[in-house]
DOKOLPA-190962 format. One record per residue: x negated, y negated, z negated of N, C-alpha, C in turn; residue in one letter. Coordinates in steps of 0.02 Angstrom, whole numbers, plus 50000, padded with zeros to 5 digits. Each point is the difference from the previous one (the first is absolute). Layout:
BEGIN
XYZXYZXYZA/...
***
This chain:
BEGIN
522954949350468499445007550067499714991850048X/500524999250041499974995250054499604992949958X/500254998949952499704993849947499195002150034X/499965004349973498965003549997500114997650057X/500055003350058499734998950067500004993250033X/500414995049970499964993050019499454998549959X/499894999749968499454996949939499465003150055X/499855007049992499415001950002499984998450110X/500354997050041499914998350060499764991849990X/500254996649942499804994049989499554997349970X/499725003949971499185000649968499625001450079X/500145005350036499425001550045500054993350050X/500364999050016500054992950028499694994649979X/500054998949950499554996149966499165001649998X/499795006649992499575001250016499614998350059X/500295002650043499984998050059499904994350051X/500244995249961499714994050000499514997649982X/499875002849942499274997449970499295005550055X/500055006650017499755002450001500034995450093X/500214999850034499914995750060499624994049993X/500204996649952499524992749978499195001449996X/499915006949981499364999149987499595007550052X/500584998750060499845008050039499645004249977X/500375003349962499945007949963500045005350063X/499535003450022500045006250068500725002849990X/500095004150014500705006049980499765007549953X/499475000250001499925007849954500024995249920X/499794993250020500004997949899500714998050008X/500474997550044500695000649994500315005649963X/499875006250033500275006649972499755001649936X/499264997449981499775001149950500384996149936X/500234995550021500224995249953500715002249960X/500605001050067500275001449984500225007449961X/499555004750003499855005649967500004996349933X/499434995849982499614999849951500524995449941X/500544994650035500424995249990500465003649958X/500475006150032500375002649974499825004049961X/499665003850027499475004949909499884996149940X/499944994450021499844993349942500734997749957X/500375001650025500414997549991500465005249932X/499875007850040500355003849936499295002749941X/499404997150015499665003849960499454994549965X/500104993750000499624994749994499514998849938X/500565003049940499665001449927499435006250010X/500145003550014499315004050007499414999450035X/500104993050053499535001350047499654991049962X/500374996449974499564996249971499765000849901X/500145006149991499725002249959499185004250002X/500165002850099499645003449998499284993750045X/500334995550005499494991650027499824999349942X/500275000149924499744996949947499245004749995X/500195008549988499285001849997499474999550025X/500184998350071499535000250060499614992049978X/500334994149986499714993949981499525001549932X/500235004949931499604999549965499385001750007X/500065007350059499565006449997499334994550063X/500324994850028499624995750038499544996149975X/500474996449935499634994849972499465004149943X/500395004049970499395003349952499425003450032X/500005002450059499485005050005499634994350047X/500344996350048499524994149999499374995949969X/500324998749936499884996249964499325004049980X/500235005349965499455003049957499445002250054X/500175003550047499264998250044499554994849994X/500404992549993499794995150039499315000049916X/500474999249959499685001749918499635006350018X/499805005750003499795004249986499164998950043X/500064995550075499454998450004499664995049958X/500304993649990499774996249952499635002149938X/500345005849982499755000749923499405005750020X/499825000350072499475005350003499484997150019X/500144990849999499494996750010499814995249914X/500465001249964499814996449948499625005549944X/499954995049944499315003249959500585001849937X/500734999549975500295002449969500215006549979X/499605003850000500015008349973500545000149974X/500124997949960500675000649935500485000550047X/500354997650047500444998350049500325007750042X/499425003550011499785005150053500745005649964X/499985000749948500545006549972500664998350032X/500204992850022500565000750020500084999650071X/499644997150014499935002850090499995009050006X/499665001049971499935008649984500365004450002X/500584997449941500515002149991500524998750056X/500034992450018500605000450072499645004250045X/499505000350035500075003450029499965009050022X/500094998949936500295012050014500724999350005X/500105004350063500414999450033500595005849945X/500814997650029500525003849950500365004550043X/499825006749982500295004450038500285007249958X/500695001350001500195006449974500105004650052X/499855006449970500045006550064500585000249992X/500245004250070500685001250014500305004649947X/500615003049987500295001349918499775007350035X/500205001850067500035006850015499345002350018X/499394997550010499465000950000499865005549982X/499515006250047499785004349980499345002650026X/499585001949952499324999950035499724991949995X/499374999850048499464995449996500344992250035X/500024993549966500534996450033499354997250035X/500074999150075499664996250049500104993350007X/500484997749956499984992050026499694996249925X/499825003649947499974998849952499104994850006X/500224994949962499364992650020499395003749955X/499484997450032499205001749983499934997149916X/499975003549974499574994649943500845000649961X/499914996149946500724999049944500404996150017X/500425000449984500824997150037500364999849949X/500594996149979500554998449963500655004150033X/500515003749953500525001050023500514994550020X/499904995049969500534993850019499804991449989X/500234999250024499734991950022500144995549942X/500595002549938499854997549937499615005249963X/499625003850016499265002549968499474996550021X/499884998750052499504996350030499964993149967X/500634996949998499924993549943499934999349974X/500185004949937499914997749921499155003749994X/499795004350051499124998250006499814992950027X/500264996850039499524993650009500114995349934X/500644998749987500064995749936499495001749940X/500085009649991499595002849949499304997550010X/499494998250063499594999750029499854991849989X/500354996749975499924992650004499504997649939X/499995002849954499884996849934499354996950015X/499425000750043499494998950002499844994750056X/500414998750005499924993050071499554995950001X/499544995950035499594994849992499764997350063X/499784994049996499574998950039500254994150056X/499904999550039500604994250052500285004150048X/499745005250001500525004250030500655001849980X/499894999649909500635002249971500894998450034X/499954993850005500884996850030500175002750062X/499555003550035500155004050054500165007949983X/499585001949959500045005949946500615002349975X/500194993549976500694998049977500455000450031X/500094998550082500655003750039500225004250000X/499345004350010500145008949986500145001149967X/500054996149950500265003649933500724997549991X/500134992550012500564997750014500675004750040X/499575003150057500495004050067500145006449945X/499515003949978500225005349962500664998449947X/499904992249957500544998549938500735002350041X/499784994550069500704999150029500265007950025X/499685004350031500325006949979500355002649972X/499464998949922500355000949952500824997849966X/499924992350039500795000949986499734992349989X/499524996649960499854991850009499774995850049X/500445000250051500024993150066499604991449938X/500295001949960499784992649967499294997649984X/499745006649979499225001349992499644998950080X/500385004450044499614999850062499994993850024X/500504997849999499944992050027499574997049965X/500064999849927499384993549973499335003050031X/499785006650009499395000349998499604998150097X/500574999050021499964999650083500044990850002X/500274996349946500114992650014499224997449965X/499795004149933499464996249989499275002750060X/500015006350035499655002050044500264992750062X/500314997650027500314998950056499514991949964X/500084995549938499844996849952499094997350001X/499745008650028499365000349979499545000250068X/500335001350066499795001550035499904993850070X/500394996049984500154995050039500225002250057X/499484996750065500055002250061499615004550055X/499895005949941499735005050031500295004250012X/499535004750047500625004450061500545004049959X/499715001649934500445005249979500524996349973X/500214994149981500454994849998500695002250040X/499905001550060500765005150056500055004549963X/499935006249983499975003849973500255000149933X/500014995149959500164999049930500664996550014X/500144997650064500654995249982500465006650042X/499885003450041500315004950005500205004649940X/499455002949979500195003449911500464994949958X/499944994550000500564995549964500645000150044X/500124996950049500545003450049500375007249968X/499685005550031500245007249957500275000649945X/499724995149944500134999649918500764995650006X/500034995650031500344997449980500755002850043X/499855002850042500535004450041500195006249946X/499625002249973500305004949943500194998749962X/499974992649952500214996949963500764996550033X/500145002150036500584996450023500104992550016X/499354998449984500244990150021499864998950076X/500744999550039499945001550060499854992650015X/499734994449967500094993950052499274998749994X/499745002549933499464998649990499345004850051X/500655007149999499365003550051500004997150081X/500794999450000499934997550077499314992850010X/499974996049965499394998250000499354999650000X/499885004949968499535003149978499725003850077X/500415002650026500015004550047499954995150063X/500244994350013499734992850042499524999849975X/499595000349961499274995950010499665006450017X/500195005449979499295008350030500284996950076X/500504997550039499884999350068499714995350041X/500194994649949499684993550019499055000150003X/499845005949960499335000750006499575004750048X/500785003950013499865008150044499564999850044X/499375002050019499545001750063500305002550057X/500565004450001500115002750048500634999950013X/500425001250082500674999449976500455004449982X/499825006949972500455005749985500044999449920X/499274995649967500244999249940500234995849972X/500274992450058500284995449992500795002450024X/500105004250020500555004450020500485002749945X/499385004549978500315002149934499844995349934X/499904997249977500024993349938500744996750025X/500094999550049500584994550026500655005349987X/499915006750024500495004150000500265000049912X/499435001949974499975000449924500564992849974X/499774995150026500034992949953500895001350041X/500185002350037500605000150015500375006049955X/499645005250003500195005149941500584997649930X/499484996449971500054996349940500464998649994X/500244995450036500434995349997500775002450045X/499905006050033500535001450036500575004149950X/500664994850017500565002749948500215007850040X/499985000750050500275006050003499505009249988X/499504995049948499645006249975499955000449960X/500454997049946499854998049923500755000849963X/499995005449954500785003450018500384995449968X/499714992649957500434995849970500154995750055X/499685000950066500274993450048499444994949991X/499494998049976499654994549972499524999450062X/499984993749995499504997650073500094994650018X/499844997650053500044994550047500085005050091X/500264999850005500285001450073499664997650043X/499974991949998499784995750057499274999050000X/499615001749931499204998750012499915007750006X/500185006549995499905004650012499945001150107X/500744998650010500024998750056499354997550025X/500024993549995499414996750038499185005249984X/500065003149915499125003750013500205005050062X/500295003449996500275005250055499744996150055X/500244994950045499874998350046499344997350011X/499704996149968499224998749976499765008050031X/500175005449948499545007350019499935001050057X/500824997750037500005004150079499504997350056X/499964992049990499684996150004499105001050025X/499825001449897499545002450013499495005150050X/500395006649979499785005750028500274999350095X/500474996050016499924999350072499574998450054X/499755006250051499264998450017500434994950074X/499884992850011500064997950077500884997049999X/500365000749902500765000450025500225004650018X/499735005750006500485007850002499545003849940X/500585003849985500065004849954499395006850017X/499494998249947499515008149992500545007150001X/499675003250046500335006350010499625005249956X/499595001249966499775004649969499414994549938X/499815006549972499644998449940500364996149940X/499764999449919500094996649974500424994250018X/499824995550050500094990750014500875002750034X/500155008150038500505003650047500564999849943X/499665004449931500604999549944500304996749968X/499384993950005500154993449953500624995850021X/499855000050078500304996250034501065004950000X/499745004950017500725003149976500344998949926X/499645003249970500495000749931500064989649993X/499554996049986500184992250015500714999250031X/500085000450058500495000650045500655002949987X/500095005349962500395003949976500154998049959X/499704996149918500054996349945500354994850041X/499774995950039500264993150016500635001850025X/500265004550047500715001750007500305002349976X/499805000149922500665003049934500264995849984X/499514993450006500214992549963500444996950032X/500235000850080500294996450045500564998449995X/
***
């Protein structure tokens, strides 16, 4: 028990040195200690949750961009794919009695698996200039069904087709998400680094750098695989990216990313 206290004290002392160097306000100190101690005991579910958020961010953001492009396209044959993906997933509560006030308008799917199967089934008639982008949506559905290799292949084909178009950034983020799901740590880290390099906001850059570090952080993988030095560098870069004039942000997405990156950096010290 005494050894545990000594370890925690030493860890906090190291964190204080890092926090002082970047002028972290007192309120952030308190939040940081709470976050880091909690993460020591709960990092696995945290990582699982972050992975889900990352997939949702990449999937929804990309889907919205592709839908907008499809609306301007004459490739009407691709519309069923977008229509199926646009339907919500909703299952009513098991103990529901009477009318369900939360039921989505129109049709919906009971599970993400059912929606993914519908998207794949709708892909038979893909054609035209927008086919390669519609296939990214189909690839995402196949990824949901467990075929991450097909998802990655669709994304790579789309990246090659769009060149330097603005949508390429969203495709890169989707590629990084797919590589993360495939447990290709080093490749995923490089892919997230590319997303960070092209990010147009500090928060997006910070998020991509944190995910880059996560992909190769030995503390976040059951087998301990990864590269601690490169992960630390990614977290340090994320902290610098979201810092406001050298100070830790105190609110919003940037504030959370700063706390997350600082906590994970401390885990590797």
